[in-house]
C-alpha positions in Angstrom: -43.6 -6.9 -9.0 -46.5 -7.6 -11.3 -49.9 -7.8 -9.5 -51.5 -10.6 -11.5 -54.8 -10.4 -9.7 -55.4 -6.8 -10.6 -58.0 -6.4 -13.3 -58.5 -2.6 -13.4 -57.0 0.7 -12.3 -59.2 3.6 -11.6 -57.9 7.2 -11.3 -60.4 9.5 -9.7 -60.0 13.3 -10.4 -62.5 14.5 -7.7 -63.3 13.4 -4.1 -66.7 12.1 -5.0 -65.2 9.8 -7.6 -63.1 7.9 -5.1 -66.0 5.9 -3.8 -67.4 3.3 -3.6 -64.4 1.4 -2.5 -64.7 -2.4 -2.5 -63.1 -4.8 -0.1 -60.9 -6.0 -3.0 -59.7 -2.4 -3.9 -56.3 -1.0 -2.8 -55.3 2.6 -2.7 -52.4 3.4 -4.9 -50.1 6.4 -4.4 -46.3 5.7 -4.5 -46.9 1.9 -4.5 -43.5 1.1 -3.1 -45.0 -1.4 -0.6 -48.0 -2.4 -2.7 -45.8 -3.7 -5.5 -43.2 -5.2 -3.2 -45.0 -8.5 -2.7 -48.0 -10.4 -4.0 -51.4 -9.0 -3.3 -53.8 -11.9 -4.2 -56.8 -10.2 -2.5 -56.6 -7.1 -4.6 -58.5 -6.9 -7.9 -58.5 -3.2 -8.5 -56.2 -0.3 -7.8 -57.6 3.2 -7.1 -54.8 5.7 -8.0 -55.2 8.8 -5.9 -52.4 10.7 -7.5 -54.9 12.0 -10.0 -56.6 14.1 -7.3 -53.9 16.7 -7.8 -53.2 17.5 -4.1 -50.5 20.1 -3.5 -47.7 18.1 -1.7 -46.8 21.0 0.7 -48.8 24.0 1.8 -47.3 26.6 4.1 -49.4 29.0 6.2 -49.1 30.9 9.4 -50.8 28.0 11.1 -48.1 25.5 10.1 -47.5 23.0 7.3 -50.1 20.8 5.5 -48.7 17.8 3.8 -50.7 15.8 1.4 -50.8 12.1 1.9 -49.3 11.9 -1.6 -46.3 14.1 -0.7 -43.2 12.1 -1.5 -40.3 11.5 0.9 -38.1 13.6 -1.4 -40.6 16.5 -1.2 -40.8 16.2 2.5 -37.1 16.0 3.1 -36.7 19.1 0.9 -38.4 21.2 3.6 -35.2 21.1 5.6 -33.7 23.3 2.9 -36.8 25.4 2.0 -37.9 26.4 5.5 -34.8 28.3 6.7 -35.5 30.9 4.0 -39.3 30.7 3.8 -39.9 30.5 7.5 -36.6 31.2 9.4 -38.3 31.1 12.8 -39.3 27.4 12.3 -36.1 26.1 13.7 -37.3 22.5 13.7 -36.7 22.4 10.0 -33.7 19.9 10.1 -36.1 17.3 11.5 -37.7 16.7 8.2 -34.5 15.5 6.5 -33.4 13.6 9.6 -36.6 11.5 9.7 -36.5 10.9 6.0 -33.0 9.5 6.2 -34.2 7.1 8.8 -35.9 5.2 6.0 -34.1 2.3 4.5 -34.6 3.6 0.9 -32.7 4.6 -2.2 -33.0 8.0 -3.8 -35.3 6.4 -6.4 -37.7 5.3 -3.6 -37.5 8.8 -2.1 -39.0 10.2 -5.3 -41.8 7.7 -5.3 -42.8 6.6 -1.8 -45.3 8.8 0.0 -45.6 9.9 3.6 -49.3 8.8 3.6 -48.3 5.2 2.6 -45.7 5.1 5.4 -48.2 6.3 8.0 -51.0 4.0 6.8 -48.7 0.9 7.0 -48.3 1.8 10.6 -45.1 -0.1 11.2 -43.3 0.7 14.4 -40.3 1.9 12.4 -42.4 4.2 10.2 -40.2 7.3 9.9 -43.0 9.5 8.9 -44.8 8.5 12.1 -41.7 9.5 14.0 -41.7 12.9 12.4 -45.4 13.6 12.9 -45.6 12.4 16.5 -42.5 14.5 17.4 -44.2 17.6 16.1 -47.7 17.0 17.5 -49.1 16.5 14.1 -52.6 15.5 13.2 -54.0 13.6 10.3 -57.2 14.3 8.3 -59.1 11.2 7.1 -61.8 11.4 4.3 -64.7 9.1 5.1 -66.9 7.3 2.6 -70.0 9.3 3.8 -68.3 12.6 2.8 -67.3 13.6 6.3 -63.8 14.3 7.7 -62.1 13.0 10.8 -59.1 14.8 12.3 -57.0 12.7 14.7 -53.7 13.2 16.5 -51.1 10.8 15.0 -50.9 9.2 18.5 -54.6 8.2 18.2 -54.3 7.3 14.5 -51.6 4.6 14.9 -52.9 2.1 17.4 -50.4 -0.7 17.2 -48.0 -2.7 15.0 -49.6 -2.4 11.5 -52.8 -1.2 13.1 -54.5 2.2 12.8 -57.8 4.0 13.1 -58.8 3.7 9.4 -62.2 2.2 8.9 -63.3 0.4 5.7 -63.7 3.0 2.9 -61.5 5.6 4.7 -58.8 7.5 2.9 -55.9 9.4 4.5 -56.0 12.9 3.0 -53.3 15.0 4.7 -51.1 15.7 7.7 -51.0 19.0 9.6 -47.9 20.1 11.5 -48.6 23.2 13.8 -46.4 26.3 13.7 -46.0 26.1 17.5 -44.1 22.8 17.2 -42.0 24.0 14.2 -40.8 27.0 16.3 -39.2 24.7 18.9 -35.6 23.4 19.2 -35.3 19.8 18.4 -32.9 16.9 18.9 -33.0 13.6 17.1 -31.6 10.1 17.9 -31.9 6.8 16.0 -30.5 3.4 16.6 -30.6 0.4 14.2 -28.8 -2.9 14.0 -26.8 -1.7 11.0 -26.1 1.8 9.6 -28.7 1.2 6.9 -31.0 -1.1 8.9 -34.6 -0.6 10.0 -34.9 1.6 13.0 -34.9 -0.2 16.4 -35.4 3.0 18.4 -36.1 6.6 17.4 -36.3 9.3 20.1 -37.0 12.9 19.3 -37.0 15.8 21.8 -38.5 19.3 21.4 -38.0 22.3 23.7 -40.0 25.5 23.5 -39.0 29.0 24.5 -41.3 28.9 27.5 -39.5 25.8 28.8 -42.0 23.1 27.7 -40.2 19.8 26.9 -41.6 17.0 24.8 -40.2 13.6 24.0 -41.5 11.2 21.4 -40.7 7.5 21.2 -41.2 5.4 18.1 -39.7 2.2 16.6 -39.0 0.8 20.0 -42.7 0.9 20.6 -45.6 -0.5 18.6 -47.3 2.9 18.6 -46.0 6.4 19.0 -45.7 7.6 22.6 -45.3 11.2 23.5 -44.2 12.5 27.0 -44.8 16.1 28.0 -43.2 18.2 30.7 -44.0 21.8 31.6 -40.3 22.5 32.2 -37.0 20.6 31.5 -37.2 17.5 33.6 -34.4 16.1 35.7 -32.7 13.0 34.5 -34.5 11.0 37.2 -37.9 12.5 36.3 -37.4 11.7 32.6 -36.2 8.2 33.4 -39.3 7.5 35.6 -41.7 8.8 32.9 -40.2 6.7 30.1 -39.6 3.7 32.4 -43.4 3.4 32.7 -43.8 2.3 29.1 -46.1 -0.7 29.3 -44.7 -4.1 28.2 -47.4 -4.5 25.5 -46.2 -1.3 23.9 -42.6 -2.5 23.4 -41.8 -3.7 19.9 -40.8 -7.4 19.6 -39.1 -8.4 16.4 -35.7 -9.4 15.0 -34.4 -5.8 15.1 -33.8 -5.7 18.9 -34.8 -7.5 22.1 -37.4 -5.7 24.2 -35.1 -5.2 27.2 -32.4 -3.6 24.9 -35.0 -1.4 23.2 -36.2 -0.2 26.6 -32.6 0.5 27.8 -31.5 2.4 24.7 -34.7 4.5 24.7 -33.8 5.8 28.1 -30.2 6.4 27.1 -31.2 8.3 23.9 -33.8 10.3 25.8 -31.2 11.4 28.4 -28.8 12.5 25.5 -31.6 14.6 24.1 -32.4 16.1 27.5 -28.8 17.1 27.9 -28.6 18.5 24.3 -31.6 20.7 24.8 -30.7 21.9 28.3 
């Protein structure tokens, strides 16, 4: 879609060239959402793809993913990691979460994980991935400082997050500890290619620690931790305590149904990772 209100496009090459950001500026990376509907309040685009961030950086500490990393580059880690880091057995989760997106191959090559996270929709597949693996986000602030937040603190509600005026999402960090765990993934949607109504992901470590993340069914990512594999009753009690205000309410599933299927999927994951 043409953005008829846009009068200029700026492409900074260095961090100090990003600012100042005006209230009528919009950050452009993949632009798949930005160009999907009119943006009458936007008069200038700031294209951050010129900053030249490496999309994926592997280290012994884990994986750093630039905000400009595309869905295709992210999903490709499921094929790369088994040879590059064979002990990171959570590798299949990257492709699993990418395929949760309602998007064509063309969109995969354009849409960025940063855009998906910053939109902060309940069905944000990148939010599902990062919360399942205890990821953190790094935010560049206008004053030159950085903020590092767990994804569970960054996304605060449906289309709400911790970004302040002038902030820019820089990257996502996934720790090696999480990548070394066994994982199990479940998604439900009203149709095979529909927006996710519930995404539940489990993670079990060699020391017995068990972690379950819930997204899509909730307006913000929720993570539940257990020192050892919980019983079915213990797991049900923990997830049954999700507050009413945290349950997503939209046309993709009634709240009672979302709550019920979340419990069902969580039990399937507990059984799979036993």
